[in-house]
C-alpha positions in Angstrom: 38.2 58.6 -1.4 39.0 61.4 -4.0 38.1 64.6 -5.2 37.0 65.9 -9.0 40.5 66.9 -9.4 42.4 63.5 -9.1 40.0 61.7 -11.4 42.3 61.8 -15.0 44.9 60.6 -13.0 43.3 57.4 -11.1 40.2 57.1 -13.1 41.8 54.2 -15.2 42.4 52.1 -12.6 39.0 52.0 -10.3 36.7 49.7 -9.8 33.6 52.1 -9.2 33.2 55.5 -8.3 30.2 56.7 -6.3 29.0 60.3 -7.2 27.7 63.2 -4.7 25.5 65.8 -6.0 27.2 67.9 -3.8 30.9 68.6 -2.6 31.4 66.4 1.0 33.6 68.0 3.5 35.8 65.8 5.4 33.7 64.7 8.0 30.9 63.8 5.4 32.8 61.6 3.6 34.5 59.7 7.2 30.7 59.5 8.3 29.7 57.6 4.8 32.7 55.4 4.6 32.0 54.0 7.8 28.5 53.4 7.7 29.7 51.3 4.0 31.7 49.3 6.4 28.9 48.9 9.0 26.7 47.4 6.2 30.0 45.3 5.3 29.9 44.3 8.6 26.2 43.4 9.2 25.8 41.4 6.2 29.1 39.2 7.0 27.4 38.4 10.6 24.3 37.8 9.0 26.2 35.0 6.4 28.1 33.7 9.5 24.9 33.4 12.2 23.5 31.3 8.6 26.3 29.3 8.6 27.4 30.8 5.0 30.4 33.4 5.1 32.5 32.5 3.0 36.3 34.2 3.9 37.3 36.8 1.1 
């Protein structure tokens, strides 16, 4: 997660961009990053329980 000031440097190699409607604090960024990983983890558990998990 980077600030807007770095976009010109890293923009050409980004695969996706998530924009916020306001400036996020460090704690805000950490919270959202943890929530994203939590969602991915839950999806992987459900796939594993259904026997559909493909190792990435």
